[in-house]
N, C-alpha and C positions, 0 to 999 in steps of 0.2 A: 504493500500500500504506500509506503514511503517513496519507493521508486516511481510509482505511478504519479504521485503528487508532484515530484520533482519534474518529471517529463511534462506534465500539464502546465507547470509553472513556466517551462521554457517554450513550449509550443501551445499558444493560446488559440483555440478554435471556437468560434461562436457562430452557430447557425441560426439565423433569424430572417424570416421573410425572404428566403431565397438568397441571402447574402452570407458569405463565410469570411470571417475575419481571421487573418493568419499572421504570425510573426514567430521569431525564435528559431530553434533548431529542429531539424527533421532527422530522427534517429532510426526510423524503420521505413520500409517501402510504403509509398503513399501515392494516391491518385487524386488530382483535382478534377472533379467531374463537371460535366455540363449542368447537371442537376444542382450542384452546389454553387454555380456561378451567379453573380460575380464574386471573386475572391478579393477582399480588401486587405492589402498588405499594410499593417499598421506599424511595423518595425522590420528591421533587416532579418533575412531568412538565410540559414545555412543548411544545405543538404550534406550530411556527413559521409565519410568514406564507406563504401560497400552498401550504400543505400541508393534507391532509385526513386525519383519523383517524376511521375508521368502527368502531363497536363493534356487533357482531352481536347480534340478539335472543338472549336466554338466557344471555349471558355474565355471569359473576360477577367483580366487581372487589373485591379485599380490600386495605384500606389497612393496611400494617404500622406500627402506631402504638406498637410496643414501645419505641422509643427517642425518638420525637418525635411531638408533636401538631400540628406545623406543615406537614405534607405537604399539597400542593395539586396539582390538575391544571388547567393553564392552557392556553387556546387563543388564539393570535394568528392562527391559520388557521381551519380549519373542523373542528368536532368534532360527530359525529353519534352521539347516545346515545338511540336510538329502538328500543324493544322492541316486542313484540306482546302482545295480551291473554293468549295462551297461553305466550309466552316473554318475560316482562319481564326487563329488565337489572337486576341487583342490585349495589349498591355499599354496602359497610359496612367497619368496622374489624375487624381480627383479634382485638383484645382489648378488654375493657370495652365490649361491644356495646350496653349500655343507657345509655351516656353519650357526651358529645361527645369525639371523638378525632382529628379532622383538620379542615382548613380548608374543603374543598369544591372545586367547579369554579369557574374564573374565566374570564370572556370579556372580552378586551381589544379592544374594537371600534375604538379609535383606531389599531390596527395591523392591522385587517382581520379581527378575530376574529368568528367565527360559532359559536354553540352551539345545537344543536337537541336537545331532550330531551322524551321522552314515554314513557309505559308503562314505568316503572322503579320500583325499590324502593331508596331512598337513605336511609342512616342515619348518625348520629354526626357530622355536619358542623356546623361553626360556621354557615356559610351554604352550603346545598347548591349554589345557583347564583348566583354574583355576576356581574352584568353591569355593565361600566364605564358603558355607556349603557343605562339600564333599558329593557326591552322595552315596546312599546305594548300588547301583549297577552300575558299568561301563560296558556296554554291547556293544561291537563293532564287526561288521561283515564286512569283505572285506574292511578294512581300511588300510591306510599306514601312518606311522609316520617316517619321515626321517630327519636326521640332526637337531634334537632338543636336548635341554639340558636334561630335564626330561620329557619323553613322557607321561607316565601314572603314577600317584601316587594313589595307591589303599588305600581307607579309610575303606572299609568293604568287598566288593566283586567285582571281575572282571571276565567277561566272554569274551574271545576272540576267534574268529573263522575266519580263512582264512585272517589273518592280516599280514602286513609286517612292520618290524622294522629295519631300516638301518641307520647306522652312528650316532646314538644317544649316548649321554654320558650315560644316564640311560634309558633303554627302559621301563621296568615295575618294579615298586618298591612299597613296602608297606605291608599292614597287612591283614590277615584273609584269605578269601576264593578265591582260584585261580582255574579257569577252562580254559585251553588253548588248542585249537585243531587246527591242520592244519595251523600253523603260521610259518613264516620265520623270523629269527633273524640274521642279517648280519652286521659286522663291528661296532657293538656297544661296548662301553667300558664295561658296564655290561648289559647283555640282561635282566635277571630276578634276582632281589634281593628280597627274600621273607621272611617275618616274618609270617608264615602261620599257620592257624588252619587246613585248608584242602587244599591240593595241587594236582591237576590233570593236567598232561601234556601229550599230545598224538600227534602222527603223525606230529611232527614239526621238523624243520631243523635249526641248529645253525652253522654258518660258520664265521670264522675270527673275533669272538668276543674276547676281552681280557678275560672276564669272561662270560660264557654262563649262568649257573644257580647257584646261591649262596643262600644257606639257612643260614640266619644270626641268627637263633634261632631254638630250637626244634619244630618240627611239632606236634601240639597238638592232632589232630585227626589222619590223615593218609596222606601219600605221595604216589602218583602213577605216574611213568614216564614210558611211553610205546611207542614203535615204533617210536623213534626219531633218528635223525642223528646229531652227534656232530663231526664237521670236522674243522681242522686248527684253533681251538680256543686256547687261553692261557690255560684255565682250562674249561673242559666240565661241570662237576658238582662238587660243593664244599660243603662238610658237609651234604650230604643227610642223612635223618634219619626217623625212624618210618614209614617205607613203603617199596616200591619195585621199582626197576629199571629193566625193562624186555624188551628183544627183541629190543635193541637199538644198533647203530653202533657208535664206537668211533674211528675216523680215523685222524691220523696226528695232534693230539693235543699235546701241551706241557705236559699237565696232562689230563688223561681221567676222572677219578673220584678220589677225594682226601677227606680224613677225614670222611669216611662213618662210621656210628654207628647205631646200632639198626635197621638194614634194610636188605633187601634181594636184591642181585644183581645176576640176573639169565638170562641165554640164550641170552647174548649180545656178540658182536664181538668187539675186541680191536686189531687194527693193526696200526703200524707205529707211535705210540705215544712215546714221550720221557719217560713218565711213564704211564702205563696203569691204574693201580689201587693202591691206598693207602688205606688199610682197617684197621679199628680200632674196638672198642668194639662191641660185640654182632652183628656182621655182618655175613650173610650167603652169600657165593660166590659159585654159583652152575651152572654147565653146560654152562660155557662161553668159547669162543675161544679167547685166549690171546696169540697172536702169532706175531712175527716180530716187536715187540716194542724194544726200547732201554732198558727199565726196565719193567718187567712183573708185579708181585704182590709184593708190599711191605706191611709188617705187622707192625703196629706201634701203640703206645698209649695204650698198654695193660699192666696192672699191675699184673694180676693173671689169673689163668686158668679159673676162673668163668666168666671173661669178654672176653675170647678169641673168635676170629671169627671161623666160620666153613667154610672150603674150600674143596669142594667135587666135583668130576665128571667134572672137567674142563680140557681142553686141553691147556697147558701152554708150548709153544714150540718156539724155534728159536728166543728168545729175546736176544739182543746183549750183554747187561751187566749182566743181571741175569734174571732167570725165577722167582725165589722167593727170597726175602730178608727178613729174620726174624729179624726185627729191634727191637726185644723184648728179654727178658730172659726166655720166656715161650717155652716149647717143643710142637711140633705139629706133628701129624701123617697125612700126606697128601697121604694116600694110594690109594685113588680112583681117583687121578689126573694123567693124562698122560703127560710126559715131552718129549716124542718123541725121546728119546735116547735109544740105544740098549744095552748100558752097563753103569754101575754105574759111571765109571770114567768120561764118557762124561756128564752125568747128574749132577754129583757132582760139576763140574766146574761152573755151572750156578745156584747153590743153595748156598746162603750166610747164614751160620748159625754158631753155636759154633765151628765148625771145622775151620772156617776162622777167627773168632773173639770170644774170650772166654766170652765176655759180652753178647753174643747172646745165645738163646736157640737152641736146636737141632731139626732136621727135619727127620722123617721117610718117606720113599717113596717106591713105587713099580717101578720096571722096566718092561715095557710092550713091546710087539712085535710091529711091524711096523703098525699094524691096531689099536693100542691103545685099544684093546679089551681083549687080553690075557696076564695075568701076567706071566712074566718069572721068577722073583724072587723078594724078599723083602730086602730092606736095612733098618735094625733096629739099630738106634743109642741109643735108650732108651726103657724102658718097654712099652708093648702094653697097659697097663692100662691108658696111657695118651691119648688114641685115642679121637678124636673129631667128629667121624662119628655119626650123630644123628640117622641114620637108625638102629643102633645097639640096640636101645631101642624101642621095639614094644609095646606101651601102649597107652591108650586113656583117655580122660576126656572131660567134657562138658564146653565149653565157652559160655557166660561169667560166672564168678564165683562170688557168692554173699558173702558167708562167709566160705564155706568149699570147699576144692579141693579133689575130690575123684578120684583116679587113678585106671583104669581098667587094672590090670596086674596080671598074674597067680602066681607070686611070691611075697613074703612080702616085702614091701618097708618101711624102718624104718626112713629114713631121706631124705629130699630134700633141694635143694638150689635154691632160687629165686633171680633174680637180676632186679632192676628197671632201668629206662632209664638213670638215673644219675650215674649208676654203683654201687649203694649201694646193698649189698648182705644180704639176710635174710635166715638163716638156721632154718628149721622147723622140729621138730620130730613128728612122727605120734601119734595121740591120738585116733586111731581106726585102723582097718585093712585097710591099704593103704589110710587113710583119714587124712587130714591136716587142721587145723584151721587157716583161713586167716582173721578172724574177726578184728584183731588189725592192719592189714596192710592197708595203704591208698589205695584209689581207683586209678586205673591207669593200665598201661600195664607193665607186667613183662615177663622175660624169665625164664622158668624152665631150669636151667643150669646143675643140678646134681641130679641123682636119686640113692640112696645108694652110691656106688663108681663109678657109670657110668656117664660120661659126655654126656649131651644131649643138644638140643636146640629147645625148643618149647615155643611159646608165650602163656601167660595166661592173660586174661583180667579180672581184679577185679573191680566190680561195687559196 
């Protein structure tokens, strides 16, 4: 009887009107049932070693944060928090449900702790799930993280499918492998902050975030962003690199994409942004609709022609302040882009280059008819040898390359220029017919930037 009294003193459970109040230690296997829901956590809970707490699908857990924001639920045994698509498990505070109000779940693996969680709705936690030893894979489907401080901290790999992130300070943050599909990010300070080896983002929506997607370092393997919507964010994508952004919509953001380098931006729509695109070294901008923004395309961060972006086959029209701002001293030929003006005087007003500021380089362009299909005439401000149209070089080679780069081209190539991801340039002379020795170059991804005197843009993978 004395032991029973002690246990009851540690784990207080009151069932009244369908509500179950809980706190203290759990020393034997237990189940929180749907019939006993909601469970009101009035104080911190610890699941002790060799004990399992199962939480049934559909259960609601309410954290009583009226007197304290320090409540947590800790497991040194096994805690199963797995709902279903039809009956997710809900965890939130009783008060101030739009702000942080409790500490979250803690898994102490050094004492045998195991925490399984999926198909839940969790809110108001400093750290929703803290693992003493980070998981090798965070895999969540049809989950929601709302009004937390740091929703998910990735230690190795994360896979998210059909998840919601709303009102968090940091929604997804961390290192290595990211696979995110069909998720919604809304009203977060930073939705995704990635130090990634591999980054795959598809079919997702970002609205009203201060920062939607931030790459805080170079992507080691590759980045793919496809079929996403970025709307009314501070910045849609910051510093994208080593990959592609395709078939996305950027609408009414302060900045659509800023600081891109070593990547492809293709077949996207940019409308009503304060700045649609800020592009930098070794970026391809192709077949985008960049219309009715305050600023269209700004080129920046380029120190030489070898690092210059390729801007081809875009529609860049009706932007309020400028269609293109050449914020570098490099000359560009933008002959394949349509600016929707029928005469050069109209187009020139929205192109900021050396004619407006002598510190800037010049821009060549074509004047098209109203269909953007037929060239009426060309405005040439400098020699055509400065063209950046990669289609002018029709040659091939095999990727990846081990030690030699052999170019399949009917004319003799005597010299090439390769540029690595950091912007370092390598000039190589042929040591055979159209053959170049890459043995002394480090492994990695390069851009073939120049063939003889022709500027091109083709990736070379050296292994």
